[in-house]
C-alpha positions in Angstrom: 35.3 -100.7 87.6 35.7 -104.1 88.3 37.7 -105.4 91.3 39.0 -108.5 92.2 38.9 -110.8 95.4 41.9 -112.6 96.8 40.2 -115.7 96.0 39.1 -114.6 92.5 42.8 -114.3 92.1 43.9 -117.2 93.6 40.8 -118.7 91.6 42.6 -117.4 88.0 46.3 -118.7 89.3 44.3 -122.4 90.0 42.9 -122.8 86.5 45.9 -121.3 85.0 48.0 -124.3 87.1 45.5 -126.8 85.9 45.7 -126.0 82.7 49.2 -126.4 82.5 49.3 -129.9 83.7 46.1 -131.0 82.4 46.8 -134.5 81.2 44.3 -135.2 78.7 45.9 -132.8 76.1 49.3 -131.3 76.0 48.5 -127.9 75.9 51.2 -124.7 75.1 51.9 -122.2 77.9 51.0 -119.3 75.3 47.5 -121.4 74.4 47.1 -121.1 78.9 47.9 -117.6 79.4 45.4 -116.7 76.5 43.0 -118.5 78.3 43.2 -117.0 81.4 43.9 -113.9 79.4 40.1 -114.4 78.0 38.2 -114.9 81.1 39.9 -111.8 82.4 38.4 -109.9 79.6 35.4 -111.3 80.2 35.3 -110.3 83.7 36.4 -106.6 82.6 34.0 -105.8 80.9 31.2 -107.1 83.0 30.4 -103.3 84.3 29.8 -102.1 80.5 26.4 -104.6 80.6 23.5 -104.0 81.3 21.5 -107.3 82.1 23.5 -109.1 85.8 21.4 -112.0 86.4 21.2 -113.5 90.0 22.9 -116.5 91.1 20.6 -119.6 91.2 22.5 -122.3 92.2 23.3 -122.9 96.2 27.3 -123.0 95.8 27.2 -119.7 93.4 24.9 -117.9 96.1 27.4 -118.6 98.8 29.8 -116.4 96.7 27.5 -113.3 95.6 24.3 -112.5 94.0 25.6 -112.1 90.7 26.7 -114.5 88.1 28.0 -113.8 84.2 27.9 -117.3 82.6 31.3 -117.7 80.2 30.4 -120.5 77.5 34.1 -121.6 76.6 33.0 -123.8 74.7 30.7 -126.4 74.1 31.6 -128.7 77.2 33.2 -125.8 79.5 31.1 -123.1 81.3 33.0 -120.8 83.7 30.5 -119.1 86.0 31.8 -115.4 87.6 30.0 -115.0 90.9 30.0 -111.3 92.0 28.1 -108.8 93.8 27.7 -104.8 92.9 27.8 -101.7 95.0 25.7 -98.7 94.5 28.2 -97.4 92.4 27.7 -99.9 90.1 31.7 -100.9 90.6 31.6 -105.1 90.1 33.6 -107.3 92.5 34.1 -110.4 91.5 34.2 -112.9 94.4 34.9 -116.8 92.9 35.3 -117.7 89.4 34.3 -121.7 89.3 33.4 -123.9 85.9 30.1 -126.4 85.3 32.2 -129.3 86.5 31.9 -128.2 90.0 29.2 -126.8 89.9 25.8 -128.8 90.9 22.1 -127.7 90.6 
């Protein structure tokens, strides 16, 4: 199973708001909702992954031990930060972009 923390659901809400209000390009509501849906689909399928990578950036380690990189396009990567319990349940703690992540 995959579970979302309040922080992760807040992150998805903030990403949606940011897309809807983005001034660089006008984006339709449908595009923005589909964008969030794509992120959720990636999250919901983490439990099917065979490999789970350890978080390496300090900012990621604050939120969880594992990280999945979702390459949205050539300039945007979403980091889904999570933990796994002994029953292989996934607990998504934070969703953060490469624009915030600094090595």
